[in-house]
C-alpha positions, 0 to 999 in steps of 0.5 A, a space after each residue: 511797178 507798172 510803166 505804160 511805155 506808150 504814155 511815157 513816149 507819147 508825152 515825151 514827144 509831145 513836150 519835145 515838139 512843144 519846146 521846139 515850136 516855142 523856140 522857133 517862135 521866139 526866134 522869129 519874133 526876135 528877128 521881126 523886132 530887129 527888122 522893125 527897129 532897123 527900118 525905123 532907124 532908116 526912116 524907110 517904109 516897106 515896099 509894095 512888094 513887101 506888102 503884097 508878098 509878106 515874108 514867109 516868117 509871118 505865115 510860119 509864125 501864124 502857123 505856129 500860133 495855130 499849132 499852139 492853139 490846137 494841140 495835135 492829137 498824136 505826138 507823132 504829128 506834132 513832131 512832124 510839124 516841128 521838124 518842118 518848121 526847123 527845116 524852113 528856118 535853115 538856122 538850126 545847124 545840128 539837131 538829131 531829129 530836125 536836121 534829117 527832116 528836109 521834105 514832107 516825105 521825110 517828115 512822115 517817115 519821122 512820124 512813123 519813127 515816133 509811132 514805133 514804140 507802140 509796136 515794140 515789145 515792152 521788154 525791148 524798151 529802155 528804162 526811164 534813164 533813157 527818157 532823161 537822156 532824151 529830155 536833156 538832148 531836147 533841151 540842148 536842141 532848144 538852146 542851139 535854136 535860140 542861138 546860144 541862149 540859156 534854157 528858160 527857167 520854167 523849162 529847166 524846172 519842168 525838166 528837173 521835175 520830170 527827172 525826179 518823177 522818172 527816178 522815183 518810178 524806177 527806184 521807188 522800191 529801193 527807197 521802200 526797202 531802205 526805209 524797212 531796213 532802217 526800221 528793222 535796225 531801230 527795232 533791233 537796237 531798242 531790243 538789244 538795249 533793253 535785254 541784258 546779255 551774258 558775258 564771259 571774261 577771263 581777266 588775268 587768268 581768272 574767269 568771270 561771268 556776268 550780264 550787261 546792257 553795254 554795247 561794246 567790250 570797251 563799254 563793258 570794261 568801263 561799266 565794270 570799273 576794269 581799267 586797261 591800257 595799250 600795253 594790256 592784252 585783249 583777245 578781241 578789239 574793244 569796239 567789238 559788239 557784245 552779243 549774248 554769250 561773248 567771251 574774251 581774255 584780258 591780261 593786264 601788263 605788270 610794272 616791274 624793275 630790273 637791276 642788271 649790269 649796274 643799271 636799273 630800268 622799268 618795264 611792262 610785261 604780260 608774262 606771268 613769271 619772272 623768267 618769261 618777263 625777263 625774256 619779254 623785255 630783252 634781258 638775257 640771263 646766263 646759265 650761271 647767273 643768279 636771279 632774285 627772285 627765282 625765274 619761276 616766281 609769279 610776277 607781281 605789281 612793282 616787283 624788283 628783279 635783280 640779275 647778278 652776272 656770274 663768271 668763272 676763270 681758271 688760274 695757275 699759281 705756285 704755292 709753298 707746301 709746309 713740312 710736317 713734324 713727326 714725333 718719336 718717343 725716345 727713352 733715352 731722354 727724360 720725360 718732358 725733353 725733346 730733340 730735333 732729329 731731322 730738320 723740315 723743308 718746305 715743298 713747292 706745288 703748282 696749283 690750278 684754281 677755278 675762280 667764281 666772280 659775281 658782278 666782277 667780284 671774286 666770291 670763291 675759288 676751287 682747286 681743280 689740279 695740283 702738281 708737285 714741283 718740290 716735295 716737302 721734307 718732314 721734321 723728326 723730333 725725339 721726345 723723352 719718355 724716361 721717368 725718374 721715380 723714387 730715385 730710379 729712371 723708368 722708360 715710361 709710365 701708364 695708368 692702367 686698369 688692374 684686376 687680380 687672379 689666382 689658381 697656379 699653372 704656367 705663364 705664357 713665358 713657361 714659368 710657374 704662375 706665382 706672386 710677383 708676375 702679372 699678365 699684360 697685353 704684349 703690345 702695350 707692355 712687352 713680356 719680360 718687362 720689369 714694372 713698378 705698380 704704385 701700391 703693389 710694388 715691383 712685378 714682372 710681365 710674364 703672362 697674357 690673358 684673353 681679356 687682357 687688352 690695351 691698358 689692362 693688367 692682371 695681378 697674380 695673388 695667393 688666394 681668392 679672398 685676396 682677389 675678391 678684396 682687390 676687385 678692380 682698381 686703376 693704378 699707375 705703372 712705371 716701366 723700366 
């Protein structure tokens, strides 16, 4: 924007001089009218001296009228005239330009001062804001000349118009840029409202991709009917502008209940499993506490979690130790009879238990140590084994598996093998024992055999045919 400094300064000085002249003229007229009114009140006529020597005010007024009629060609000349008039009035107390104008020589110097802007370089001239300041100073000078009277409305309007014009010349380019920017924003807004943009959202761990014409994340969620609340986690502010390819995370807080220490409370959490949810809501879980469902279970809506407090304690108690009963066979006693040989006595032990409590109630106890104070004494009972059969007494009877053999030779006792002897297991039937075999008769245990073990006997017979007829049989054996 090009500014003609010469024209701006010249016009400014021209109007400044005109305002000062008008102010002086108004003052003179006011004084003359005041003087006429005073003379009329006193019914006095002007003296001859006054007629012959009119007041300089009239001459100065006429001069001012002539100045108003003929506008000075040069703003500097007009400024000089105005400053001379102000000097003659002696009523302007303080002005920047007129107070310094006391002689014609100084007036000429002042005129030269006004001509200086024509010689200055354009780069050294102040901006239009300085013109506004000088215009305000001129208006203040006019107000002082009028003796405190307010500036006329027309002058104020002119001054305001000058300010607006100067501001427009200086800052007009800014207005243009602002207008261009607004247009650009409008075009951008219209474009973005018409072109769908791709959105990548991860909601509760699941990824979604879609397109939208919404402007913010809040609008997108509302458009997709996805609800959220303050407790939910959103990785970006909901007021974030949606650009093409935007991505964000949304985790919904889960409602759940916790029953622990005899109380049930409601909570919200963003955690995904039971253990982390309990930590998030400040519920402490001990190493032995029982959590239902388990801490690694995934969270669900309206889940109910129960925490059972588990504690342990060790206690020591004295316990009686019962005696044991030991039975011994006694062939001196008939079968079915018994006799206590030694009385049993209870013992006493000190036992240490570890007791487990769940929510204060004992659930189990475990023995971890035992110390004997008094040992128990076993009770010994003799049981009769003597059997009465066919009028005779036998020490005991057995049901055995009986085989038959033949062939001669010598027995284990060194006797000749013959009918009437049997082979036995000496640990069951002692060698030399006399036995009665039902269906066979009396026999003597004299021999042994490699296959005769336990409740098994081998009966000697005369021939193989007898052995074959016998085969194998179960029989009852009575031992004397």
